[in-house]
C-alpha positions in Angstrom: 0.1 -0.1 0.2 1.5 3.2 -0.8 1.4 6.3 1.3 -1.3 8.8 0.7 -0.1 12.4 -0.2 -2.8 14.9 0.9 -3.5 17.6 -1.8 -2.8 21.2 -1.0 -6.7 21.7 -0.5 -9.0 19.0 0.0 -12.1 18.7 -2.2 -15.1 16.5 -1.9 -14.9 14.7 -5.3 -15.7 11.1 -4.3 -17.7 9.1 -1.7 -15.7 8.2 1.3 -16.5 4.7 1.1 -17.6 2.1 3.7 -20.9 1.2 4.9 -22.3 4.9 5.6 -20.5 6.5 2.3 -24.0 7.5 0.9 -24.9 9.8 4.0 -21.5 11.3 4.7 -20.9 14.9 3.3 -18.7 17.8 4.4 -21.7 20.3 4.6 -24.5 20.8 7.0 -28.1 21.8 6.7 -31.2 19.9 5.2 -31.3 18.0 1.9 -35.1 17.9 1.7 -38.2 19.2 3.3 -39.9 16.9 5.7 -41.8 17.7 8.7 -41.5 15.6 11.8 -44.5 13.6 13.3 -45.7 14.7 16.7 -47.5 12.6 19.3 -49.8 13.2 22.2 -46.9 13.2 25.1 -45.0 16.2 26.4 -41.6 14.7 25.1 -41.0 13.9 21.4 -37.9 11.9 20.8 -36.6 11.4 17.3 -33.9 8.6 17.6 -32.5 5.2 16.4 -31.4 2.4 18.8 -27.8 3.1 18.6 -25.8 3.5 21.8 -26.3 7.1 21.8 -30.2 6.7 21.2 -30.2 4.0 24.1 -28.9 6.5 26.6 -31.9 8.7 26.2 -34.6 5.9 26.2 -33.2 4.2 29.2 -33.4 7.5 31.2 -37.0 8.1 30.1 -38.1 4.6 31.1 -36.1 5.0 34.4 -38.0 8.3 35.2 -41.3 6.7 34.3 -40.5 3.7 36.6 -39.9 6.3 39.4 -43.4 7.8 38.8 -42.6 10.8 36.9 -45.5 11.0 34.4 -44.3 14.1 32.8 -41.6 12.0 31.3 -44.0 10.2 29.1 -42.8 10.4 25.6 -43.4 9.4 22.0 -40.2 8.0 20.3 -40.1 8.1 16.4 -37.7 6.1 14.4 -35.1 8.2 12.5 -33.6 6.0 9.6 -30.1 7.4 9.2 -29.3 4.9 6.4 -32.2 6.8 4.3 -31.2 10.1 5.5 -33.9 10.9 7.8 -31.6 13.1 9.8 -31.2 15.6 6.9 -34.9 16.4 6.7 -35.7 20.0 7.4 -37.9 19.3 10.5 -35.1 17.2 12.1 -32.5 19.7 11.2 -34.7 22.4 13.0 -34.2 20.5 16.2 -30.7 19.3 15.7 -28.6 21.4 13.4 -25.9 18.5 13.6 -28.2 16.1 11.9 -27.3 13.3 14.5 -29.6 11.1 16.4 -31.0 11.7 19.0 -33.0 15.0 18.9 -35.6 15.9 21.4 -38.5 18.4 21.6 -40.0 19.2 25.1 -43.5 20.4 24.2 -44.3 21.1 27.9 -42.3 24.2 27.9 -43.5 27.5 26.4 -42.0 27.8 23.8 -41.2 24.2 23.1 -37.6 23.5 24.0 -35.1 21.6 21.6 -32.4 19.7 22.8 -29.7 17.9 20.8 -26.6 16.0 21.9 -27.5 12.9 24.0 -25.4 14.1 27.0 -27.3 17.4 27.0 -30.6 15.3 27.1 -29.4 13.4 30.0 -28.6 16.6 32.1 -31.7 18.2 31.0 -34.1 15.6 31.9 -32.2 14.7 35.1 -32.5 18.3 36.2 -36.1 18.8 35.1 -37.3 15.7 37.1 -34.7 15.9 39.8 -33.5 12.4 39.5 -30.3 10.3 38.7 -28.0 13.2 39.2 -26.7 13.6 42.7 -27.5 16.8 44.5 -24.4 17.3 46.6 -21.7 19.3 44.8 -18.9 16.6 45.1 -21.1 13.6 43.8 -22.6 15.8 41.2 -19.2 16.7 39.7 -18.1 13.1 39.8 -21.3 12.2 37.8 -20.8 14.9 35.3 -17.1 14.1 35.0 -17.9 10.6 33.9 -20.5 11.8 31.5 -18.3 14.0 29.8 -15.8 11.3 29.8 -18.0 9.2 27.8 -18.9 12.0 25.4 -15.3 12.6 24.8 -13.9 9.1 24.7 -16.8 7.2 22.7 -15.9 8.7 19.2 -12.4 6.9 19.6 -14.5 3.7 20.2 -17.3 4.5 17.4 -15.9 6.6 14.8 -12.2 5.3 15.2 -12.0 1.7 16.3 -15.6 0.7 15.0 -15.2 2.5 11.6 -11.7 1.1 10.7 -12.4 -2.4 12.2 -15.8 -2.9 11.1 -17.0 -0.6 8.5 -14.0 0.7 6.4 -13.7 -0.8 2.8 -10.3 -2.1 3.4 -8.5 -3.3 6.6 -5.6 -1.3 7.5 -3.1 -2.2 10.3 -2.4 1.3 11.4 -5.6 2.8 12.4 -6.8 -0.6 13.7 -4.0 -0.9 15.9 -4.1 2.7 17.0 -7.7 2.8 18.1 -7.6 -0.7 19.4 -4.8 0.5 21.8 -7.0 3.6 22.7 -10.2 1.5 23.4 -8.3 -1.1 25.7 -7.0 2.1 27.5 -10.4 3.0 28.2 -11.6 -0.1 29.1 -8.9 -0.1 31.6 -9.9 3.1 32.8 -13.2 1.9 33.6 -12.1 -1.4 35.0 -9.8 0.3 37.5 -12.6 2.7 38.6 -15.3 0.0 39.0 -13.0 -2.1 41.1 -13.6 0.6 43.7 -17.0 1.7 42.8 -20.4 0.1 42.4 -21.4 2.9 39.8 -19.7 5.4 37.9 -20.4 8.1 40.4 -19.8 5.8 43.5 -22.6 4.1 45.2 -25.6 6.0 43.3 -26.9 5.0 40.0 -26.8 7.9 37.8 -27.1 9.3 34.1 -23.1 8.7 34.0 -24.1 5.0 34.1 -26.7 5.3 31.5 -24.3 7.3 29.2 -21.5 4.7 29.5 -23.4 1.5 29.6 -24.9 1.4 26.0 -21.4 1.8 24.7 -18.9 0.0 27.0 -21.3 -2.3 28.3 -22.1 -3.7 24.8 -18.4 -3.8 24.2 -17.5 -5.8 27.4 -20.1 -8.6 26.3 -18.6 -8.7 22.8 -21.7 -7.4 21.3 -20.1 -4.2 19.7 -18.5 -4.5 16.3 -18.1 -8.4 17.1 -14.8 -7.4 18.6 -15.0 -9.2 21.8 -12.1 -11.8 21.1 -9.9 -9.3 19.5 -10.1 -6.7 22.4 -10.1 -9.4 25.1 -13.0 -8.0 26.6 -13.3 -10.9 29.0 -10.3 -9.7 30.9 -12.2 -6.5 32.1 -14.1 -8.5 34.9 -15.4 -5.4 36.9 -16.8 -3.6 33.7 -18.6 -7.0 33.1 -20.0 -7.0 36.5 -21.3 -3.4 36.2 -22.7 -4.2 32.8 -24.5 -7.1 33.9 -26.0 -5.3 37.1 -27.5 -2.5 35.0 -28.5 -4.5 32.2 -30.9 -6.5 34.7 -32.8 -3.4 35.3 -36.4 -3.6 33.9 -36.3 0.1 32.8 -32.8 -0.6 31.0 -34.3 -3.8 29.3 -37.2 -1.5 28.0 -35.1 1.6 27.0 -32.7 -0.6 25.1 -35.7 -2.0 22.9 -37.0 1.5 21.9 -36.1 2.5 18.2 -34.0 -0.7 17.8 -34.2 -2.1 14.3 -31.5 -5.0 14.5 -31.1 -8.3 16.5 -33.8 -10.6 17.7 -37.3 -9.2 16.5 -38.7 -9.8 20.0 -35.9 -7.3 21.2 -37.4 -4.5 18.8 -39.6 -1.8 19.4 -39.4 0.6 16.1 -41.5 3.1 17.7 -42.9 3.9 21.4 -46.0 5.8 21.9 -47.3 4.1 25.1 -46.0 2.0 28.1 -48.3 -0.7 26.7 -46.4 -1.0 23.4 -43.9 -3.2 25.2 -46.7 -5.6 26.3 -48.9 -5.4 23.0 -45.9 -5.6 20.5 -46.7 -7.9 17.6 -44.8 -9.2 14.7 -46.8 -7.1 12.5 -45.7 -3.9 14.2 -42.0 -5.0 14.2 -42.2 -5.8 10.5 -43.8 -2.2 9.7 
């Protein structure tokens, strides 16, 4: 393989290649006019059951489990492979054109929230739950939340892209990002050896942010890279992953807007709590 010599000025003259080549582009803004649907609940979520989407649906289900009826929500499916995130309605809520995007219609005027970490903080503060109130514990939870926001791109866009999605396998980027992901897993494993949850003894939005990414990785479910990264060696992460995964609200949140895996694990859209019980194969296939 010959070395790539960058041009003096980069131009977008061909697709980037790989699984997501058709939706990658170097410009922002909508590509087409499309209004977003609106349901009956205060919170409207437009998302997909990727790790970033799961963070938010897990928190919403946890809030509902605590009895916060104001957290009732409609979760609409955004098909990023088809470019739904570039519709005018979606871009109006999230100018970055990434899932998830949220509109809180209980506010006047309705409040838009984009970036999953911002959504977790917004909901935790709105309902006074899953974010510690003491300054030291709150700071610890937010430190780990922002750790996830800064670290996961190396796992997803870095390791995940070059290991699983790039059109060719290249030793240097795979090795570079594998090293970084294993360092991150070691950070988590050492911390969880001394703490039940990410912020100490209290389950918080920090756990909800980290779990969909690194929990899935620790169980070998992300990029089918479990053996390659020797994830079984991170025993404290695995303990924490299983503990959180056993929570009923987490199980429900993981199903919402999910379009892969076993059909029984998918709930493409969620508009009522009863959707989890009345989900049929017809609804799944729709």
